[in-house]
matplotlib code that plots the C-alpha trace (Angstrom):
import matplotlib.pyplot as plt

x = [0.0, 1.4, 1.7, -1.0, -3.5, -3.2, -5.9, -9.5, -11.6, -13.8, -10.7, -9.5, -12.9, -12.9, -9.5, -10.5, -13.6, -11.4, -9.8, -13.1, -12.2, -8.6, -9.2, -5.6, -4.8, -7.8, -6.7, -3.3, -4.9, -6.8, -3.4, -1.8, -3.5, -6.7, -8.0, -7.2, -8.9, -12.1, -12.0, -11.3, -13.0, -16.4, -15.0, -13.2, -16.4, -18.9, -18.5, -15.9, -14.2, -14.8, -13.2, -12.2, -9.0, -10.5, -14.0, -13.2, -11.4, -14.2, -16.8, -14.6, -14.4, -18.1, -19.3, -16.6, -19.0, -21.5, -23.9, -25.5, -25.5, -21.8, -19.1, -21.3, -19.2, -20.1, -18.4, -21.6, -23.5, -20.9, -21.6, -23.9, -23.1, -22.1, -21.0, -20.2, -20.3, -16.6, -17.4, -18.5, -20.3, -20.5, -20.8, -22.4, -23.9, -24.0, -21.2, -23.0, -26.3, -24.5, -22.9, -26.1, -27.8, -25.3, -25.3, -28.9, -29.9, -28.1, -27.5, -28.6, -27.3, -26.5, -25.1, -25.3, -22.4, -22.3, -23.6, -22.0, -23.9, -22.6, -24.2, -24.6]
y = [0.0, 3.4, 6.1, 8.3, 5.4, 5.2, 7.8, 6.5, 8.1, 10.0, 11.8, 12.6, 13.9, 16.1, 17.5, 18.0, 19.9, 22.7, 22.8, 23.2, 26.6, 25.7, 23.9, 23.5, 21.9, 19.6, 18.6, 17.7, 15.7, 13.6, 12.6, 11.3, 7.9, 6.1, 6.6, 10.3, 10.5, 8.9, 11.2, 14.5, 14.3, 15.2, 18.4, 19.2, 19.0, 20.2, 23.9, 24.1, 27.3, 27.7, 30.3, 30.7, 28.7, 25.6, 25.5, 23.1, 20.7, 20.8, 20.1, 17.2, 15.7, 16.0, 15.2, 13.0, 12.2, 14.1, 11.1, 11.2, 7.4, 7.0, 7.1, 8.6, 9.1, 9.9, 13.3, 15.1, 13.9, 15.6, 19.1, 21.0, 24.7, 25.8, 29.4, 30.3, 34.1, 34.4, 33.1, 35.3, 33.4, 34.9, 31.9, 28.4, 27.6, 23.8, 23.0, 24.9, 23.1, 19.7, 20.5, 21.6, 18.5, 16.3, 18.2, 19.1, 16.1, 17.3, 21.0, 23.2, 26.6, 27.9, 31.2, 31.8, 32.9, 36.4, 37.0, 39.3, 41.2, 42.6, 44.9, 43.5]
z = [0.0, -1.0, 1.6, 0.1, 0.5, 4.3, 4.9, 4.6, 1.8, 4.3, 5.7, 2.1, 1.2, 4.3, 3.3, -0.3, 0.7, 1.9, -1.5, -3.4, -4.8, -5.8, -9.0, -10.1, -6.7, -7.0, -10.5, -9.1, -6.4, -8.9, -10.4, -7.2, -7.0, -7.7, -4.2, -4.3, -7.7, -6.3, -3.3, -5.1, -8.5, -7.2, -5.7, -8.9, -11.1, -8.5, -9.5, -12.3, -13.1, -16.8, -19.0, -22.6, -22.1, -20.6, -22.1, -25.0, -22.7, -20.2, -22.8, -24.2, -20.6, -20.0, -23.6, -25.2, -28.1, -30.1, -29.8, -26.4, -26.1, -26.9, -24.2, -21.5, -18.4, -14.8, -14.7, -16.0, -12.9, -10.6, -11.9, -9.6, -10.4, -13.9, -14.2, -17.8, -17.2, -18.1, -21.6, -24.6, -27.3, -30.7, -32.9, -32.8, -29.4, -30.1, -27.7, -24.9, -25.7, -25.7, -22.4, -20.8, -22.2, -20.3, -17.0, -16.7, -14.5, -11.4, -12.2, -9.3, -10.6, -14.0, -15.1, -18.8, -21.0, -22.3, -25.8, -28.2, -30.9, -34.2, -36.7, -40.2]

ax = plt.figure().add_subplot(projection="3d")
ax.plot(x, y, z, "-o")
ax.set_aspect("equal")
plt.show()
């Protein structure tokens, strides 16, 4: 048994709950071991910090396939709060619609992305 696996999952989850707003740190925790991943991934995806840099990667993690029945993963069920206010959409909204379709089952709070308008 590795040293990081000595703590029971309940203790790890308690520790990770204090890191809920530190997404890069939580991401690092998911990479330590399988037990750390299982204990920290829910906190990482509970209220993800989404911006223009990580939006595509987040969508690919939640919606790995265009077809809803293909490669459905459990990450979408972990998202409770989705704040997309840092995004500005000015083109196709299909990725956003696909993302919302996947997370809508457990979503408790949603903040829509900004919309940009242009004159023709």
